[in-house]
C-alpha positions in Angstrom: -3.6 -2.3 -25.5 -7.3 -2.0 -25.1 -8.5 1.4 -23.8 -10.8 1.2 -20.8 -13.7 3.6 -20.7 -14.9 5.4 -17.6 -18.0 3.3 -17.6 -15.9 0.1 -17.6 -13.7 1.5 -14.8 -16.7 2.4 -12.8 -18.2 -1.0 -13.3 -14.9 -2.7 -12.3 -14.6 -0.6 -9.2 -18.2 -1.2 -8.2 -17.7 -5.0 -8.6 -14.5 -4.7 -6.6 -16.3 -3.0 -3.7 -19.3 -5.4 -3.7 -17.0 -8.3 -3.3 -15.8 -7.2 0.1 -17.5 -8.2 3.4 -18.2 -5.6 6.1 -15.4 -6.7 8.3 -12.5 -6.1 5.9 -10.5 -3.0 6.9 -11.0 0.1 4.9 -7.2 0.5 4.5 -7.1 -2.9 2.7 -9.9 -1.9 0.4 -8.1 1.4 -0.4 -4.8 -0.3 -1.0 -6.3 -2.7 -3.4 -8.3 0.0 -5.1 -5.0 2.0 -5.7 -3.4 -1.2 -6.9 -6.2 -1.7 -9.5 -5.8 1.9 -10.7 -2.1 1.5 -11.0 -2.3 -1.8 -12.8 -4.9 -0.6 -15.3 -3.7 3.0 -15.8 -1.9 2.5 -19.0 -4.9 0.8 -20.6 -7.4 3.5 -19.6 -8.6 5.9 -22.2 -7.4 9.5 -22.1 -10.5 11.0 -20.3 -10.2 8.4 -17.6 -6.5 9.0 -17.1 -7.2 12.7 -17.0 -9.9 12.1 -14.3 -7.6 10.1 -12.2 -4.7 12.6 -12.5 -7.0 15.5 -11.6 -8.3 13.7 -8.5 -4.7 12.9 -7.4 -3.7 16.5 -8.1 -6.5 17.8 -5.9 -5.2 15.6 -3.1 -1.7 16.7 -3.6 -2.6 20.4 -3.6 -4.7 19.9 -0.5 -1.6 18.4 1.2 0.6 21.3 0.1 2.3 19.3 -2.6 2.9 20.1 -6.3 0.6 18.4 -8.9 1.8 15.2 -10.4 3.4 14.8 -13.8 1.8 12.2 -16.1 4.8 9.9 -15.4 4.4 10.2 -11.6 0.8 9.0 -11.5 1.5 5.2 -11.7 4.4 5.5 -9.4 2.3 7.3 -6.8 -0.6 4.9 -7.1 1.8 1.9 -6.6 3.5 3.7 -3.7 0.2 4.5 -1.9 -1.1 1.0 -2.5 2.1 -0.5 -1.0 2.1 1.8 2.0 -1.5 1.2 2.8 -1.1 -2.5 2.5 1.9 -2.5 4.8 -0.1 -0.5 7.3 
């Protein structure tokens, strides 16, 4: 599997955001963003995976939760994407 660099991820995310019109709900954007992260996570390079995990851990700690294990990251991304999409 090809590794995705942080630069490639940033470019993909910027392209993703540019393709949405102003009247799309932010929740829909966020759900799709989490879906993209979950779908591509296994192909990301180690620094990018570490960056994503650290960001998620900061959110978890801020909410009073324990940090995620490496195996929990994709499950959590998929769960959040599904919950946001469902409303």
